[in-house]
C-alpha positions, 0 to 999 in steps of 0.5 A: 542857779541850777534849774532844769524845768522845761517849758510845756509849750516848747519842751526846752529847758528854759532855766538852763538856757537862762543860766547859760545866758547869764553865765556868758554875760557874767564870766568875762567881767567876773574873771576880771574882778577876781583877777584884779582882786587877787592882784590887789590882795597880793600886793597889799600883803606884800607891802605889809611885809615890807612895811613890817620889816622896815618898821622893825628897824625903825622901832629898834633905832627909836629904842636905842635913842630913848634908852641911851643904849650905846652909852649903857653902863653895867653895875655889880654889887659885891653884896646885893642884899645890903646894896643893889644898884642900877646905873644909867648912861650918865654914871661915871665908870669906877668903883664906889664904896657904900657904908649903910649906916642906917635904914629908913623906918616907918613910925609905929606906936603901941598902946597900953594893955586894954580891955577889948570890951571897953566902951571908949566913949565918944569924941574925935581922933585926929590922925596925922602922918607927916603933913596929912591928917584926917578926923575920925568920929567915935560915936556910941555905936562904934566905940569899942576897940575893934570898932576903932580899928575898923573906923581907922582902916576903912576911913576914906581919908586915912592919911596912911596909918593902919591900926591893928591889935595884938594880945599879950599878958597885959591885955589887948594892945592897939598898934598904929603903923605908918605906911611911909618911912622917914623922919618927916612921916611921924604919927601924931594922934590928937584926942578931942574928948573929955579929960579922963575919957578912955579915948585919951589912951590913944593920944600921942605927940612927939616929945610930949611927956603925957603920951599914953602910947609909946614908940615901938619903932621911931620914924627914921631916915636912911643914911649912907656914907659914900667913899668914906667922905660923903654922908647922904640921907634919904626918907626911903631906902632908895638913893637916886643920884646920890652918885650921878647916874646911879640909883641904889636900894639898901636893905642891910646895915654894914660896918665901916670895915666891910662897906659894899663895893659898887662897880660901874663899867661900860656895858660892852655886852649889851651894846654888842647884842644891840648891834647884832639885833640891828644887823639881824633886823636889816638882814630880815628886811633884805630877805623880805625884799629878795623874796618879793622881787624874785623870779624863777625863769624855769617856773616863770613864778615871780614875787609880788613886787618884781620891778617895784621901785619902792623896793629898790629905793628903800634898799638903796636909801639904807645902803647909802646911810650905812656908808655915809659919814655922820657929821658931828660924830667923833673922828674915830667913828664916822661910818658904820663900817668903822664899827665893823659893820658893812654890806656884803657883795650879796647884800646883807650886813655882816659884823667883823667882830674883831673890829667891833670888839676893838672899837668897844674897848677903845672908843666906847665913849664915841658910840653915843656920838655916832648913834645918838643926837639929832643928827646921829645914825639912829635918827637918820635911819628912823627918818629914812624909814618914815619916808617909806612907812610913815604918814605920807610915805611911799609904802603908806600911799601905795597901801592907801591906793590899793585899799581904794582899789579893793573898795572899788572892786567890791562895789563892782562886784555888787553892781555885777551881781545886781545886773546879773540878777536883773538879767536872769529875771528878764531872760526868764520872763522872756523865755517863759512868755515865748514858751507860753505863746508856743503852747498857745499856738500848739493848742490852736493848731491841735484844735484846727487839726481836730475839725479837719476831715480825715484824709 
């Protein structure tokens, strides 16, 4: 507060004096709070960077395990319009011949030509698709062709049948179409109305000779022939696990002499890319640790966590994991270095691509045994990092402690501000009182001097 008023009695700048007193009292305490707060914020940021870089590796390992990355398969179809495929880690490598003999279809019905202005009377339409059905009431207020279409399409319990209309030379035709494919999803329409009612024009039951509506597309299952031997059907155009670990979608018919060839191979490229991503994630973590613990003797500038034991512990823990053999892993692949990944003298990881490529070619089946499972490399890395960044982990505990310190410093700042405000008020009152006393004394002195005879 920069106040400059002077006292009428003393001529002193009271507010300047009060400010000086308050600042002299505040300065050392404020400097300590600011310095402590800066240290806390710097350390919170530093631990945040360390935690983020570690969690990036942990999340990567989690994805590797959940997605069976190291048992990845690659699929190639020589006719993707007829058959597209995706293989998971359970698929056996090989070439499969797929003959698409039939595509799945939904059921469609069409009425005879109708006059759209016809009143179709009253009654009920029971509309079924497979095992699902609903009853639609037709009243005198909604019994024309468009009314029936709206009643069907907007019914809250519609089983999956949509109505539409086409106009041709024979008049307006009502079309009912199911929204699901397969022979088990046929449309059935029962009419509850008097015999001879125009509503009977919409009745349909499979194989009934009295149907008023006719099929324009029958409900059908898809069917494929695998390797010329196994015939497999599906209610949709998707086949899951007809070949173990392989999902196929069909879109076109084929002929017996031109089946689609589906090749399933080991996905070396995906695995190699995943390993490169892991190495990059570790090296990023290592660079973070170097920046946080660096010290420049010329400038005397130091990283936020110089000498911090958490940094040393996290680096040492991971390096130990990288060199330790995995129990239960195949004999051909027990350590990360056998895969061609090792720690350099400088600290980061590097890949020997010649060794890695050879392992992928020769020991691909061993990768999942090394990385996966309850005691594999991936889970070991996850657990090690959780010991630092997880609940109760070292870094998490440090962050909690720092957050508590920050809250205490905020409290100290508020208390200091309050005490300084009180000191300012008290000092101002004291100086003001003193100045008033001096003014009164000067007034009395002037009065006394005025009554004394002149010398």
